[in-house]
N, C-alpha and C positions, 0 to 999 in steps of 0.2 A: 520290374522288380529286378533284373539282370541290369539293365544300362544302371540305374541309381548303383548300383552296388559295384559296378568296373567304376563310376565317376568316384563314390564315394576312395575306390584304394587309389585311385591315379591321385587325386589330392592329398592323401596320406603318401604316398610314394613321391609325390615333390617339395611336403613339407621337410619328410624324413631326409631327402635328399639337400635340400636349402641349409637345414641346421649343421648336417655334416663336412660341407663347402664353407660356413661361416665358422666353423669350432677348426678348421683345418685352415684355411687362409684369413688373411686381413688387407686390406690398401691401405697404407701409409703413408702419411704426407712431409714430406721430408721438409723443417722450419729450423731453420740457419745454416749457417756456411763449415761447417766442422768437416763435411765430406767432402768439399769441393778439392778439385773439377771434377769428381767422380759424381756426385751429386748435388745439385742446388737448389737453395732453398725455393717450395713450392714445388721440386718434382713430387709425382706418384706413384706409390711404387706396391708390386706384389707381393707379398710375402707369406712365408707355409711354416707353420708348427712343427718344429723336429722335436726327436727324440737327441737327447746328446751325445751319443753315438755317431749320429751324423754329423755332426757339425765339423768343420775344417778349416784350418791356418789358411785366411784370407776371403772366407764367405764375409758377408754384410752382415751384421746381425741387429734386429730390433731386442734392445734390453731395455728392463725398468731399470726408471734413472735412481740415482740413491740422492739426487737432489731435492733437496724439500720443496724448491721452485721451480717453474717449466712444465713442460708438458711433462706425460707419466711413461714416457721414452725416451733413449737415445738409440742414434745411429752410426757404430762403427765397425770396424774391421777386422776383425779378431786375426791377434798377430799371434796369440802363441796357447797351445793347450794343454794340460794336466799331462807332464812329464818333459813337455818341451822349453829348453831354455828360455829364460827369460832374455829380450828386445832389451841392447842398450842402453836406449832411452826409460827405460823403467827400473833399472838397475838401483839410481841410489835411493828410488820409494821403497823396495823391498828387500829382504835380507836372503832369502833363497834364492841357487842358484836355476832352479829349476822349478815352474810353475805348478802349484802343489795340488794334488787330487780337487775336485770339485769349484774351482776356479778356471780364471779367464785372461789373459790380457788380448785387452781392446784399445786400438787408437784409431781416430781420424785420421784421413787421408791430406788434410789440412793442418799441419800439426800446428799453426799459430794459431788458432782458434778454436781445439777442440778440449773439452774436459774429459779425459779419459784416461785408463793404467797409471801415466806421468805424472796425474793430480791426484786422482785416485785409488792406484796399487790394484790390487785382484778384484775383478768382478764374478759372484757367483754365478757357475752354472745352469743353477734350479732360476737366476733372472732374464735367462734367455726367453725371448717371447717369442720370434720367429728368426727366420735368416729368409732375405732377400732376394727372389727369383727373378725378379721381372721389371723395368721400369715401364709404366703403364703410359705417364704423358709428362714430358719436360716442359719445365720453367720455360727453357732456352726459347720452344717453339709448342705453345700449348694448342695451335692449331693439330699437330701433329701426333696422329693415332695410332700409329701402330707402335708395339713398344720392343722394347729391346732388352735381349739376355742379360742376365749377370755377367755374363764370360766378358761382355761388351763393356761393361761402367767405367773403364781406363785403369790406368795405372795403379799399381798397391802405393801404398803412403811412401813417406817420403826417406820411412828406415828402408826403402827399397829390398829388393831380393837378396843382393848382395852381403848387407849388412848381417841381415836373416839368418842364410847361408852359415856367416862365419859362425854366430852365436851358437850354432850348433854344433 
């Protein structure tokens, strides 16, 4: 009798743990070259859902796509948060000097091949699905199994840190 109760409790605990992990983490596959060379088509990423207060400029975010075609998500770098100055490449599209509350500026690292805030304007913070925390596998070397932390993903986009600092 006790053994059965212990087994049922262990199964229930395992199911709850799995549900909690699936609600917090997701595995995302990169589709396209908009984040090259940092991320390339076929890379697999571990992403974590976070509160808006945890977002930072420079994070690579998974955001719901505003486009009717293609996949449900876009992967872009956060270039500016609410209250921060609008980066120069986005200024022709938006009238504000600073990012309004509830909005973000997102830019792909490969600015020549990216649909981002330079084309779309603001992205709502509510549309952020998750931020990436690790590259699980690389399309460059699929046999490699160890993961890379996000901070080693590589350089920021071509806007560069200098220009972003000058806009602040």
